C-alpha positions as MATLAB code, in Angstrom:
seq = 'MQSDLMEVVRQALLTGMVVIAPALVVGFAVATCVGLVQAATGVHEPLIGLVPRLVAMAVVLLFTLPWMVERLVDLMRSTVALP';
ca = [
      80.427   82.547  106.812;
      80.809   81.017  103.885;
      80.849   83.976  101.723;
      83.212   85.353  104.561;
      86.057   82.499  103.500;
      85.435   83.229   99.751;
      85.980   86.867  100.228;
      89.063   86.450  102.194;
      90.203   83.620   99.272;
      89.284   85.715   96.644;
      91.548   88.466   98.358;
      94.425   86.389   99.066;
      94.565   85.516   95.103;
      94.358   88.785   94.419;
      96.840   90.339   96.337;
      99.112   87.216   96.137;
      99.100   88.024   91.907;
      99.115   91.983   92.455;
     102.365   91.443   94.599;
     104.449   88.659   92.169;
     103.527   90.592   89.017;
     106.520   92.906   89.134;
     108.643   90.594   89.216;
     107.406   88.067   86.462;
     106.914   91.418   84.319;
     110.610   91.678   84.297;
     111.768   87.989   84.066;
     108.970   88.101   81.194;
     110.647   91.126   78.966;
     114.081   90.029   79.952;
     113.665   86.350   78.778;
     111.922   87.608   75.813;
     114.983   90.366   75.243;
     117.953   87.814   75.548;
     115.716   84.986   73.439;
     115.275   88.060   70.644;
     119.312   88.525   71.174;
     120.124   85.159   71.174;
     118.293   84.027   68.040;
     119.875   86.722   66.111;
     123.523   85.786   67.132;
     122.461   81.723   66.873;
     123.965   81.918   70.542;
     121.516   79.070   72.304;
     123.506   78.502   75.489;
     120.375   78.334   77.875;
     122.846   79.581   80.787;
     122.746   83.087   78.969;
     119.181   83.138   78.807;
     118.708   81.829   82.229;
     121.103   84.170   84.497;
     120.034   87.679   83.128;
     116.382   86.491   84.156;
     117.515   85.712   87.599;
     119.520   88.728   88.346;
     116.737   91.105   86.903;
     114.048   89.364   88.925;
     116.436   89.635   92.181;
     117.006   92.897   91.871;
     113.421   93.875   91.477;
     112.529   91.572   93.938;
     114.898   93.756   96.236;
     113.654   96.984   95.516;
     109.525   95.898   95.581;
     110.181   93.406   98.688;
     109.019   96.356  101.045;
     105.997   97.356   99.256;
     105.012   93.515   98.961;
     105.771   92.909  102.632;
     103.208   95.776  103.269;
     100.342   94.252  101.076;
     100.695   91.284  102.537;
     100.353   92.615  105.977;
      97.452   94.620  105.021;
      95.870   91.463  104.108;
      96.427   89.517  106.910;
      95.375   92.232  108.710;
      91.650   92.489  107.028;
      91.775   88.775  107.691;
      92.248   88.789  111.537;
      89.354   91.789  111.327;
      86.479   89.811  110.349;
      84.325   88.759  112.681;
];
């Protein structure tokens, strides 16, 4: 029984990391690019760094949402199927 619970928790953590990874990777890439541009130009406005990152992450979430929901539903179905 305890090993089943540990397996469910492990699957939930791995699925959560896989599901959120695309948005985090894009957010990191955009933040890095914006940071380089800000360092090169000398403009250090926090809003200039925040808005592109939020927009990029929102677009990624919008496009990957069906895939994310499918992965999470698969996880829930596999946990309900456990005896």
